[in-house]
SERODO-402722 format. One record per residue (C-alpha): residue number from 1; x, y, z. Coordinates in pm, whole numbers, plus 50000, padded with zeros to 5 digits. Layout:
BEGIN
<zavex><seq>NUM</seq><px>X</px><py>Y</py><pz>Z</pz></zavex>
...
! end
This chain:
BEGIN
<zavex><seq>1</seq><px>50006</px><py>49988</py><pz>50017</pz></zavex>
<zavex><seq>2</seq><px>50144</px><py>50323</py><pz>49897</pz></zavex>
<zavex><seq>3</seq><px>50045</px><py>50683</py><pz>50038</pz></zavex>
<zavex><seq>4</seq><px>50169</px><py>51038</py><pz>49998</pz></zavex>
<zavex><seq>5</seq><px>50255</px><py>51268</py><pz>50296</pz></zavex>
<zavex><seq>6</seq><px>50481</px><py>51575</py><pz>50386</pz></zavex>
<zavex><seq>7</seq><px>50791</px><py>51519</py><pz>50606</pz></zavex>
<zavex><seq>8</seq><px>51019</px><py>51754</py><pz>50791</pz></zavex>
<zavex><seq>9</seq><px>51372</px><py>51615</py><pz>50698</pz></zavex>
<zavex><seq>10</seq><px>51622</px><py>51639</py><pz>50963</pz></zavex>
<zavex><seq>11</seq><px>51923</px><py>51472</py><pz>50802</pz></zavex>
<zavex><seq>12</seq><px>52044</px><py>51155</py><pz>50571</pz></zavex>
<zavex><seq>13</seq><px>52298</px><py>50927</py><pz>50585</pz></zavex>
<zavex><seq>14</seq><px>52469</px><py>50738</py><pz>50304</pz></zavex>
<zavex><seq>15</seq><px>52586</px><py>50385</py><pz>50368</pz></zavex>
<zavex><seq>16</seq><px>52807</px><py>50200</py><pz>50110</pz></zavex>
<zavex><seq>17</seq><px>53046</px><py>49911</py><pz>50110</pz></zavex>
<zavex><seq>18</seq><px>53104</px><py>49552</py><pz>50230</pz></zavex>
<zavex><seq>19</seq><px>53085</px><py>49394</py><pz>50565</pz></zavex>
<zavex><seq>20</seq><px>53177</px><py>49006</py><pz>50599</pz></zavex>
<zavex><seq>21</seq><px>53200</px><py>48986</py><pz>50233</pz></zavex>
<zavex><seq>22</seq><px>52859</px><py>49112</py><pz>50201</pz></zavex>
<zavex><seq>23</seq><px>52774</px><py>49427</py><pz>50002</pz></zavex>
<zavex><seq>24</seq><px>52565</px><py>49699</py><pz>50147</pz></zavex>
<zavex><seq>25</seq><px>52429</px><py>50016</py><pz>49989</pz></zavex>
<zavex><seq>26</seq><px>52164</px><py>50224</py><pz>50118</pz></zavex>
<zavex><seq>27</seq><px>52032</px><py>50587</py><pz>50244</pz></zavex>
<zavex><seq>28</seq><px>51863</px><py>50638</py><pz>50564</pz></zavex>
<zavex><seq>29</seq><px>51651</px><py>50956</py><pz>50587</pz></zavex>
<zavex><seq>30</seq><px>51589</px><py>51108</py><pz>50949</pz></zavex>
<zavex><seq>31</seq><px>51256</px><py>51287</py><pz>50987</pz></zavex>
<zavex><seq>32</seq><px>51079</px><py>51464</py><pz>51253</pz></zavex>
<zavex><seq>33</seq><px>50765</px><py>51268</py><pz>51425</pz></zavex>
<zavex><seq>34</seq><px>50516</px><py>51318</py><pz>51678</pz></zavex>
<zavex><seq>35</seq><px>50548</px><py>51118</py><pz>51987</pz></zavex>
<zavex><seq>36</seq><px>50256</px><py>50901</py><pz>52080</pz></zavex>
<zavex><seq>37</seq><px>50003</px><py>51087</py><pz>52313</pz></zavex>
<zavex><seq>38</seq><px>50004</px><py>50997</py><pz>52697</pz></zavex>
<zavex><seq>39</seq><px>50072</px><py>51102</py><pz>53027</pz></zavex>
<zavex><seq>40</seq><px>50436</px><py>51018</py><pz>52984</pz></zavex>
<zavex><seq>41</seq><px>50500</px><py>51153</py><pz>52643</pz></zavex>
<zavex><seq>42</seq><px>50561</px><py>51510</py><pz>52524</pz></zavex>
<zavex><seq>43</seq><px>50681</px><py>51664</py><pz>52205</pz></zavex>
<zavex><seq>44</seq><px>50865</px><py>51544</py><pz>51890</pz></zavex>
<zavex><seq>45</seq><px>51132</px><py>51288</py><pz>51828</pz></zavex>
<zavex><seq>46</seq><px>51367</px><py>51209</py><pz>51513</pz></zavex>
<zavex><seq>47</seq><px>51287</px><py>50873</py><pz>51334</pz></zavex>
<zavex><seq>48</seq><px>51413</px><py>50704</py><pz>51021</pz></zavex>
<zavex><seq>49</seq><px>51315</px><py>50547</py><pz>50699</pz></zavex>
<zavex><seq>50</seq><px>51523</px><py>50354</py><pz>50439</pz></zavex>
<zavex><seq>51</seq><px>51540</px><py>50524</py><pz>50111</pz></zavex>
<zavex><seq>52</seq><px>51693</px><py>50299</py><pz>49854</pz></zavex>
<zavex><seq>53</seq><px>52069</px><py>50291</py><pz>49762</pz></zavex>
<zavex><seq>54</seq><px>52340</px><py>50559</py><pz>49841</pz></zavex>
<zavex><seq>55</seq><px>52273</px><py>50733</py><pz>49516</pz></zavex>
<zavex><seq>56</seq><px>51947</px><py>50883</py><pz>49673</pz></zavex>
<zavex><seq>57</seq><px>52165</px><py>51054</py><pz>49946</pz></zavex>
<zavex><seq>58</seq><px>52334</px><py>51228</py><pz>49639</pz></zavex>
<zavex><seq>59</seq><px>51990</px><py>51396</py><pz>49546</pz></zavex>
<zavex><seq>60</seq><px>51952</px><py>51573</py><pz>49886</pz></zavex>
<zavex><seq>61</seq><px>52294</px><py>51610</py><pz>50035</pz></zavex>
<zavex><seq>62</seq><px>52306</px><py>51979</py><pz>49927</pz></zavex>
<zavex><seq>63</seq><px>51983</px><py>52075</py><pz>50078</pz></zavex>
<zavex><seq>64</seq><px>51981</px><py>52305</py><pz>50362</pz></zavex>
<zavex><seq>65</seq><px>51848</px><py>52088</py><pz>50674</pz></zavex>
<zavex><seq>66</seq><px>51584</px><py>52074</py><pz>50782</pz></zavex>
<zavex><seq>67</seq><px>51359</px><py>52096</py><pz>50503</pz></zavex>
<zavex><seq>68</seq><px>50999</px><py>51991</py><pz>50394</pz></zavex>
<zavex><seq>69</seq><px>50963</px><py>51713</py><pz>50154</pz></zavex>
<zavex><seq>70</seq><px>50692</px><py>51569</py><pz>49949</pz></zavex>
<zavex><seq>71</seq><px>50729</px><py>51183</py><pz>49994</pz></zavex>
<zavex><seq>72</seq><px>50582</px><py>50854</py><pz>49886</pz></zavex>
<zavex><seq>73</seq><px>50582</px><py>50571</py><pz>50156</pz></zavex>
<zavex><seq>74</seq><px>50490</px><py>50214</py><pz>50106</pz></zavex>
<zavex><seq>75</seq><px>50387</px><py>49952</py><pz>50357</pz></zavex>
<zavex><seq>76</seq><px>50534</px><py>49629</py><pz>50290</pz></zavex>
<zavex><seq>77</seq><px>50489</px><py>49303</py><pz>50506</pz></zavex>
<zavex><seq>78</seq><px>50679</px><py>48949</py><pz>50515</pz></zavex>
<zavex><seq>79</seq><px>50379</px><py>48811</py><pz>50680</pz></zavex>
<zavex><seq>80</seq><px>50494</px><py>48883</py><pz>51015</pz></zavex>
<zavex><seq>81</seq><px>50642</px><py>49216</py><pz>51034</pz></zavex>
<zavex><seq>82</seq><px>50510</px><py>49537</py><pz>50849</pz></zavex>
<zavex><seq>83</seq><px>50767</px><py>49793</py><pz>50749</pz></zavex>
<zavex><seq>84</seq><px>50725</px><py>50127</py><pz>50588</pz></zavex>
<zavex><seq>85</seq><px>50988</px><py>50216</py><pz>50328</pz></zavex>
<zavex><seq>86</seq><px>51037</px><py>50590</py><pz>50159</pz></zavex>
<zavex><seq>87</seq><px>50991</px><py>50543</py><pz>49789</pz></zavex>
<zavex><seq>88</seq><px>51015</px><py>50912</py><pz>49668</pz></zavex>
<zavex><seq>89</seq><px>51115</px><py>51227</py><pz>49830</pz></zavex>
<zavex><seq>90</seq><px>51108</px><py>51577</py><pz>49654</pz></zavex>
<zavex><seq>91</seq><px>51216</px><py>51875</py><pz>49863</pz></zavex>
<zavex><seq>92</seq><px>50968</px><py>52156</py><pz>49860</pz></zavex>
<zavex><seq>93</seq><px>51087</px><py>52461</py><pz>49728</pz></zavex>
<zavex><seq>94</seq><px>51153</px><py>52716</py><pz>49989</pz></zavex>
<zavex><seq>95</seq><px>51021</px><py>53083</py><pz>49963</pz></zavex>
<zavex><seq>96</seq><px>51293</px><py>53350</py><pz>49880</pz></zavex>
! end
């Protein structure tokens, strides 16, 4: 299931290389999220989504962080666990 939303992007991290003979290549995007409501919770927190390969990091590394972005997310499951994956991220133009 895919859906669109806007996120406040706080930062991003590129990872590419090899570990124990296995290649890895990914981008992690950190975004602003609301804490759940409750007596012992208040405010916001940074959370993360995986966003494809390290090539995606190159698309946003020169943005001024934090920034707003239009995003497409997808929920996928292996039958036990559901994960949300960032499919598309487009920075919203900032007013000048």
